[in-house]
C-alpha positions, 0 to 999 in steps of 0.5 A: 403808208407802206414803203415802195419795197413792200410786197406789191398786190396782184392786179386782180386784187388791186382792181377788186379793191378799188372797185370796193372803194368806189362802191363804199363811196357810191353807197355813202353818197346814194344814202344821203342823196336821192338819184335815179338810175336811167331806165335804159343803161345800154353801157352797163356791160361792154367789151373790146371786139377781142374781149380782152378789155371789159367795162361798165358805165351806169348813169344816174340823175336827180333833183340834187344831182344832175348827173352821176357816172359809175364806171369802170374798165379793166384790161387784165392782161395789160395790168391797167384798169381805171374807174369813176364816180363823177357827181355833177351837182344840180344848179339848185346849189353851187357846192363844188361838183366831186370827182373820184378816179382810181386806177392801175397803171400798174402802180396805184393811181388816184384822183380826188377833186372838188371841181369848182363852179366859179372862177376861184381867183375872182370869188375869194369867198368861195375859194375860202370856204370850199378849198381852204379846208383841204388845203391842209391835206393837200400839202400833207400829201405832196410831202408824203414820200410814198406818194408821187404827184401825177401831173397830166400832159394835157394842158386842158386837164391842169387847167381843169383841176382846182389848186388842191387836186388830189392827184397822185400815184403810189405803190400797190400795197395794202397800206396804200389801198388803205390810205386811198380808202381813208382819204376818198371817205374824208373828201366824200364827208366833207363834200356831203357836209356842204350839200347839206348846209348849202344855200339855194341858188336864185332862180335867176342864176340857176339857167346860167350855172346850169349852162356853165356846168353842161359845158364844163361836163362835156368839154372835160369828157370830149378832151380827155387825153384817154379817148384816143386810147379808148378808140383803139381799144373799143373802136370809134363807135363805141368810144364815142357812145362812152365819151358821150355818156359822160356828160349827156343825158340824151342815150343813143339807142342800141342799133 
């Protein structure tokens, strides 16, 4: 990676490049896992009342992926943006869920994580199977002088993240973008291999797993520290619809 003194890129370039990386990941996933977009996508395009902040939120479902969200928000005047691709698996298998979030603050921000579906401290075989392999990557990134560990001030967010969560900021350079792209694809490819090789969950355990997944997905969306900012930018009505769409399959109709 480049040093922080190298020429930093403009916000528009950063936003477009991060969107490109997210689109690559979306394509990689959907080439191997069948997903269906919801017939009604009322949040495909939205904006703040003054038009200065724009965004899009698309949601999908399927047999293997219970819920997938592909979204972005861009506030160009503030040099801020955030985008995500979250992949919540169905209870047919117990592979961790996968989360990507990229942004500009205005430095680059990235969060990539395998979200556990068990209590890791009590299920050592699950921990070893899915988290030992990425531990070396986590430790390597912690030692990278061009990366700064991003620690959320929110207790719940820190509790949600896995022990190998990749959550960092870095200089806004071409080398940083290349690093994020390579790391994200490595994490995605490993996850897709797990999905292909996963053993089925017994029918009697699927209901419990589904209930846990939905609760986790809902609390994650509703406890996001950024929700208060979303209310200020978009107003309570639109912000609440955005939050609900991150976890719920029941979309409210346009009024």
